[in-house]
Backbone bond lengths (Angstrom), bond angles and torsions (degrees), N, CA, C in turn:
res aa  C-N    CA-C-N  psi(-1)  N-CA   C-N-CA  omega(-1)  CA-C   N-CA-C  phi
1 X - - - 1.458 - - 1.530 109.10 -
2 X 1.303 116.14 128.59 1.456 121.39 -179.48 1.529 110.67 -78.66
3 X 1.322 115.93 134.16 1.459 121.24 178.54 1.527 108.17 -80.86
4 X 1.312 115.92 127.77 1.456 120.90 177.36 1.517 108.57 -99.98
5 X 1.329 115.79 134.69 1.460 120.93 -178.73 1.521 110.17 -121.87
6 X 1.312 115.36 155.02 1.458 121.68 169.75 1.523 106.23 -121.43
7 X 1.308 115.76 133.96 1.465 121.00 -176.07 1.529 109.44 -102.30
8 X 1.330 114.50 129.39 1.457 121.61 174.85 1.522 106.71 -112.13
9 X 1.307 116.11 125.84 1.460 121.45 -175.93 1.516 110.28 -120.92
10 X 1.322 114.82 139.29 1.459 120.74 175.12 1.517 107.07 -111.40
11 X 1.334 115.15 117.54 1.461 120.44 176.86 1.520 108.63 -151.36
12 X 1.303 115.19 152.37 1.464 119.99 -177.66 1.524 110.18 -69.42
13 X 1.320 115.22 164.51 1.454 120.89 177.17 1.524 110.23 -59.91
14 X 1.317 116.63 -39.72 1.469 120.74 179.65 1.526 110.71 -62.31
15 X 1.330 116.88 -44.05 1.470 120.75 178.68 1.520 110.75 -63.68
16 X 1.329 116.56 -42.16 1.458 121.21 179.31 1.528 110.77 -61.98
17 X 1.342 116.11 -46.45 1.466 120.18 -179.75 1.527 111.83 -66.26
18 X 1.321 116.46 -37.07 1.472 120.06 177.44 1.525 110.55 -63.68
19 X 1.325 116.39 -42.48 1.471 120.29 178.13 1.526 110.71 -65.12
20 X 1.330 117.01 -40.75 1.462 120.66 177.64 1.523 110.80 -63.52
21 X 1.329 117.23 -40.33 1.465 121.81 178.04 1.531 110.55 -62.55
22 X 1.343 116.86 -44.16 1.469 120.95 177.93 1.523 111.03 -61.40
23 X 1.318 116.69 -40.33 1.463 121.24 179.04 1.523 110.67 -64.30
24 X 1.329 116.64 -41.84 1.474 120.15 178.25 1.524 110.93 -62.73
25 X 1.321 117.06 -39.41 1.472 120.70 177.72 1.528 110.30 -62.33
26 X 1.329 116.81 -42.20 1.462 121.03 178.38 1.526 110.88 -63.22
27 X 1.319 116.79 -41.00 1.468 121.02 178.41 1.525 110.15 -63.63
28 X 1.328 116.73 -45.31 1.469 121.50 -179.71 1.534 111.08 -63.77
29 X 1.332 117.03 -29.87 1.462 121.32 179.23 1.528 111.44 -82.76
30 X 1.337 116.72 -2.16 1.455 120.68 178.20 1.518 113.93 82.11
31 X 1.312 116.92 12.90 1.461 119.99 -179.96 1.524 110.04 -77.38
32 X 1.326 115.01 151.27 1.459 120.59 177.10 1.528 108.82 -77.85
33 X 1.313 115.77 132.46 1.463 121.64 -176.72 1.525 108.88 -108.88
34 X 1.331 115.43 131.08 1.461 119.07 175.51 1.527 108.95 -87.07
35 X 1.311 114.71 143.22 1.457 120.62 -179.52 1.520 110.00 -73.00
36 X 1.327 116.32 132.84 1.461 122.23 177.76 1.518 108.14 -119.92
37 X 1.312 114.73 87.35 1.457 119.16 179.76 1.516 109.72 -84.58
38 X 1.303 114.77 144.47 1.450 119.28 178.12 1.510 110.43 170.37
39 X 1.289 113.57 -172.15 1.457 121.83 -179.34 1.518 106.92 -124.25
40 X 1.318 117.32 129.76 1.459 121.64 -174.30 1.525 111.16 -117.39
41 X 1.329 115.43 135.87 1.456 122.44 174.66 1.514 108.19 -124.80
42 X 1.332 116.05 150.42 1.458 120.67 -178.32 1.523 112.54 -74.83
43 X 1.332 116.45 -32.47 1.465 119.28 179.28 1.526 109.56 -154.47
44 X 1.322 115.12 170.23 1.465 121.79 -176.67 1.531 111.23 -64.70
45 X 1.312 116.75 -35.91 1.460 121.07 179.77 1.536 111.26 -61.71
46 X 1.316 116.56 -43.53 1.469 121.14 178.92 1.521 110.44 -64.68
47 X 1.328 116.52 -40.79 1.456 119.99 178.71 1.526 110.75 -63.40
48 X 1.323 116.79 -41.98 1.473 120.70 -179.89 1.529 111.61 -63.96
49 X 1.329 116.98 -34.00 1.463 120.15 177.86 1.525 110.77 -69.62
50 X 1.329 116.42 -33.64 1.461 120.82 -179.06 1.525 111.77 -80.55
51 X 1.314 116.68 -42.34 1.464 121.26 -176.59 1.528 109.79 -107.10
52 X 1.307 114.37 72.39 1.460 121.15 -179.58 1.529 109.95 -72.19
53 X 1.325 117.24 161.51 1.469 119.32 176.51 1.535 112.84 -55.42
54 X 1.317 118.05 -37.79 1.472 121.10 179.65 1.530 111.31 -65.75
55 X 1.327 117.32 -39.97 1.469 120.64 178.62 1.528 111.10 -69.51
56 X 1.319 116.34 -38.63 1.467 119.63 176.64 1.526 110.28 -65.79
57 X 1.323 116.73 -35.40 1.463 120.96 175.88 1.533 110.24 -62.61
58 X 1.329 116.93 -40.42 1.467 120.49 177.15 1.523 110.77 -61.52
59 X 1.339 116.71 -45.79 1.467 120.42 179.80 1.522 110.63 -58.60
60 X 1.325 116.22 -44.85 1.461 120.90 -179.53 1.534 110.87 -64.09
61 X 1.317 116.96 -44.87 1.467 121.00 -179.76 1.528 111.34 -63.19
62 X 1.328 116.77 -39.64 1.465 120.36 178.58 1.523 109.76 -63.25
63 X 1.315 116.69 -45.55 1.468 121.12 -177.87 1.527 111.50 -66.80
64 X 1.321 117.44 -43.80 1.460 121.22 -174.23 1.530 113.76 -83.00
65 X 1.333 117.33 -41.98 1.465 121.22 -172.88 1.525 113.83 -97.11
66 X 1.332 117.03 -18.91 1.468 123.33 -179.78 1.545 112.78 48.94
67 X 1.329 117.02 61.00 1.470 119.48 179.78 1.528 111.22 -64.39
68 X 1.305 115.11 149.24 1.471 120.82 -178.92 1.524 113.22 -87.40
69 X 1.339 116.03 -9.70 1.467 119.18 -178.71 1.528 109.46 -155.25
70 X 1.312 114.93 166.66 1.459 120.56 175.52 1.529 110.11 -66.59
71 X 1.316 115.82 -35.63 1.468 120.74 178.05 1.529 110.41 -61.00
72 X 1.337 116.18 -45.85 1.465 120.23 178.66 1.527 111.13 -62.65
73 X 1.341 116.45 -39.17 1.465 120.81 177.80 1.525 110.84 -63.45
74 X 1.321 116.96 -41.38 1.466 120.82 177.98 1.524 110.46 -61.24
75 X 1.314 117.07 -41.59 1.471 120.98 178.79 1.530 110.81 -66.26
76 X 1.348 116.67 -42.47 1.466 121.00 -179.60 1.531 112.39 -61.79
77 X 1.328 116.10 -34.40 1.467 121.02 -176.38 1.526 112.78 -100.25
78 X 1.330 116.85 2.94 1.474 122.10 -179.35 1.526 111.82 54.22
79 X 1.335 115.22 46.01 1.463 120.65 179.53 1.509 110.40 -123.16
80 X 1.327 115.84 158.84 1.453 122.96 176.55 1.528 109.22 -66.21
81 X 1.324 117.00 135.28 1.465 122.06 -177.38 1.524 111.90 -57.58
82 X 1.337 117.17 -42.14 1.470 120.64 -179.02 1.531 110.48 -59.26
83 X 1.329 117.79 -43.89 1.465 121.38 -179.96 1.523 111.65 -67.21
84 X 1.326 116.61 -37.98 1.466 120.65 177.74 1.524 109.98 -64.24
85 X 1.320 117.32 -43.55 1.469 121.57 179.07 1.528 110.24 -61.37
86 X 1.326 117.46 -43.37 1.468 120.90 178.93 1.527 111.10 -63.64
87 X 1.325 116.76 -44.91 1.466 120.06 179.66 1.529 111.36 -65.11
88 X 1.328 116.98 -39.89 1.468 119.70 178.66 1.527 111.51 -65.44
89 X 1.325 117.14 -38.54 1.464 120.28 177.58 1.527 110.15 -62.36
90 X 1.325 116.54 -41.46 1.469 121.21 178.22 1.525 110.66 -65.08
91 X 1.331 116.69 -46.91 1.469 120.97 179.82 1.531 111.46 -64.31
92 X 1.321 116.76 -32.28 1.467 120.35 176.82 1.529 110.17 -67.42
93 X 1.339 117.42 -41.58 1.469 120.64 177.54 1.526 111.43 -62.16
94 X 1.335 116.88 -33.54 1.460 121.19 177.54 1.532 111.81 -75.80
95 X 1.316 116.78 -15.21 1.456 120.62 -178.14 1.514 113.88 87.11
96 X 1.326 117.24 15.93 1.458 121.13 -178.51 1.527 113.18 -93.81
97 X 1.326 116.74 -16.98 1.463 122.06 179.83 1.520 108.03 -135.03
98 X 1.319 115.21 143.63 1.458 120.50 172.38 1.520 107.23 -113.30
99 X 1.329 116.03 132.95 1.461 120.50 177.16 1.523 108.04 -106.48
100 X 1.325 114.91 106.16 1.464 120.96 -179.37 1.517 108.21 -83.98
101 X 1.323 115.73 124.82 1.458 121.00 -175.93 1.526 111.41 -68.10
102 X 1.326 115.48 137.84 1.462 122.49 177.96 1.517 109.96 -97.31
103 X 1.315 115.74 161.25 1.469 120.21 174.95 1.522 110.56 -75.40
104 X 1.326 116.11 -26.83 1.464 122.14 178.98 1.527 108.71 -66.12
105 X 1.295 117.74 120.58 1.463 121.97 -174.90 1.523 112.66 -68.11
106 X 1.345 118.03 -22.84 1.462 120.57 -179.52 1.530 111.63 -74.87
107 X 1.293 116.51 -34.07 1.471 120.43 -175.49 1.521 110.86 -83.98
108 X 1.312 116.20 142.49 1.460 121.61 178.33 1.522 111.76 -80.99
109 X 1.328 117.12 -27.33 1.448 120.27 179.90 1.511 112.61 154.27
110 X 1.321 114.49 166.45 1.454 121.29 178.22 1.518 108.36 -96.39
111 X 1.330 118.63 122.47 1.461 120.20 179.74 1.523 110.76 -76.50
112 X 1.336 115.81 140.22 1.458 119.71 175.39 1.526 109.72 -141.60
113 X 1.322 114.41 151.82 1.459 123.25 177.63 1.519 105.79 -122.62
114 X 1.337 116.98 122.03 1.462 121.67 -173.01 1.524 113.42 -103.12
115 X 1.300 118.23 26.49 1.460 121.91 178.74 1.517 108.24 -142.08
116 X 1.327 115.30 162.69 1.459 120.51 -176.87 1.521 113.21 -102.99
117 X 1.341 116.96 -28.72 1.460 121.11 -175.80 1.520 110.45 -138.78
118 X 1.320 114.55 151.24 1.459 122.22 169.85 1.518 106.07 -111.07
119 X 1.321 116.51 121.54 1.463 122.24 179.54 1.512 109.09 -103.59
120 X 1.314 118.34 127.11 1.448 123.24 -179.50 1.527 109.23 -102.92
121 X 1.325 115.05 126.64 1.462 121.91 -179.88 1.525 108.86 -122.33
122 X 1.329 116.18 123.03 1.463 121.01 -178.80 1.516 108.36 -119.09
123 X 1.330 116.51 120.67 1.465 121.16 176.76 1.527 109.44 -73.77
124 X 1.337 116.01 138.16 1.464 119.85 178.53 1.516 110.54 -114.63
């Protein structure tokens, strides 16, 4: 089984824009560009605000316990359902969680995590 990873990178806005500019030059020159998927933060403080211990706990619980609903996830993590729903919505916007829609009209969806590791890369 192949291990799937998600890369989180911390780089300044200037570094990000410089890399984007280099990529545009390569595209204009007709060069083949490899896809670099990941999640980018400007600094460590911003990343810590986004990936709180509670949110990381949710990711781990989803991967390990495979809950069938947000309600089940809230019970597994001993958290309030409203807070779990808010955190899952945020993690979904970041691309770290997928919420698969259920046929049950009461449920918002089944949370899933499609990767095995989060790799943190910090430019120095």
